[in-house]
C-alpha positions in Angstrom: 2.0 13.8 -10.6 3.0 12.3 -7.6 6.4 11.3 -7.0 6.8 7.7 -4.8 10.0 7.6 -3.4 11.7 4.3 -1.7 13.8 4.2 1.2 16.7 3.0 -1.3 16.4 6.3 -3.1 14.3 4.7 -6.0 11.6 7.0 -7.6 9.2 7.4 -10.1 6.2 9.1 -11.1 2.6 7.6 -10.1 -0.3 8.5 -11.9 -2.8 10.8 -9.8 -5.2 8.7 -7.6 -3.4 5.4 -8.6 -3.5 2.4 -6.0 -0.1 2.7 -4.1 -0.1 -1.3 -4.5 -0.3 -0.8 -8.4 2.2 2.1 -8.8 5.2 -0.2 -7.0 4.0 -3.4 -8.8 4.1 -1.6 -12.1 7.6 -0.5 -11.8 8.9 -3.7 -10.5 9.2 -3.3 -6.8 8.8 -6.6 -4.9 5.4 -6.4 -2.8 3.2 -8.8 -2.0 -0.8 -8.1 -2.4 -1.7 -11.8 -1.5 -5.7 -11.0 -1.6 -5.6 -9.1 -4.2 -6.3 -5.6 -2.8 -9.1 -6.2 -0.7 -7.7 -4.9 2.7 -7.9 -8.9 4.1 -4.6 -10.0 4.2 -1.9 -7.2 5.3 0.9 -8.4 2.8 1.0 -5.1 1.1 2.3 -3.4 4.3 4.3 -0.4 3.8 5.8 2.0 6.3 6.0 5.9 5.5 8.9 7.9 5.9 7.8 10.8 4.6 4.3 12.0 3.1 1.7 9.6 5.1 -2.1 10.0 3.9 -3.9 11.8 6.7 -6.9 9.7 5.7 -7.4 5.8 5.6 -10.1 3.3 4.3 -12.4 2.3 7.0 -11.4 -1.4 5.8 -7.6 -0.5 6.4 -8.7 0.7 10.0 -10.4 -2.5 10.8 -8.0 -4.6 9.5 -5.0 -3.2 11.3 -6.7 -2.9 14.3 -8.0 -6.5 14.1 -4.0 -7.4 13.7 -2.6 -4.9 15.9 -0.8 -2.9 13.5 -2.4 0.3 13.5 -0.1 3.3 13.4 3.2 1.2 12.7 2.4 0.2 9.2 -0.4 0.8 6.5 -1.6 -1.3 3.6 -0.5 -0.1 -0.1 -3.8 -1.6 -1.5 -5.9 1.1 0.4 -3.8 4.1 -0.5 -4.1 6.3 -3.1 -1.0 8.1 -4.7 -2.4 11.9 -4.5 1.0 13.8 -3.0 4.6 13.0 -2.8 5.6 10.2 -0.2 8.7 8.2 0.9 7.5 4.3 1.4 9.3 1.2 2.5 7.4 -2.1 1.3 7.7 -4.5 4.0 6.5 -7.8 3.0 8.3 -9.4 -0.7 8.4 -12.5 -2.4 11.9 -12.7 -1.5 11.5 -12.3 2.0 8.5 -14.4 2.4 10.0 -17.1 0.5 7.1 -16.8 -2.1 6.9 -17.1 -5.9 3.4 -15.4 -6.4 2.9 -12.1 -5.1 -1.0 -12.6 -5.6 -3.8 -11.4 -7.6 -3.3 -8.2 -9.4 -5.7 -5.8 -7.6 -8.2 -3.8 -9.6 -7.7 -0.2 -10.5 -10.0 1.0 -7.9 -10.1 0.4 -4.1 -11.7 -2.0 -3.2 -14.1 -2.7 -1.1 -16.0 0.3 -1.5 -14.3 3.2 0.4 -15.4 4.6 3.5 -12.7 7.4 4.7 -11.9 8.4 8.0 -9.0 10.3 9.5 -6.1 7.9 10.5 -5.5 7.8 14.1 
């Protein structure tokens, strides 16, 4: 099972192929996912310290490009836990002054993934 580490030192095992957003949420990590995991809002942003996947979905590429974020952050709703990684969630309930992170994303990637290499 892949190990997900946080910048603050916490770590936990992730089910192989699970969505990173769900792994973080299921371990009570404060991270937003306002659009429900459809790569539309960019609130589930993470930065990678180690283990950034070499592939990304076309939906993630398009949204990050549109927002001028490509190359600086990734969308945890579009990342599958397939190897060890160290991440830092960037938007949280606390930092944004919200009381609802968003609808729980489905277990499977949405929209249907079309894979490409990350830039």
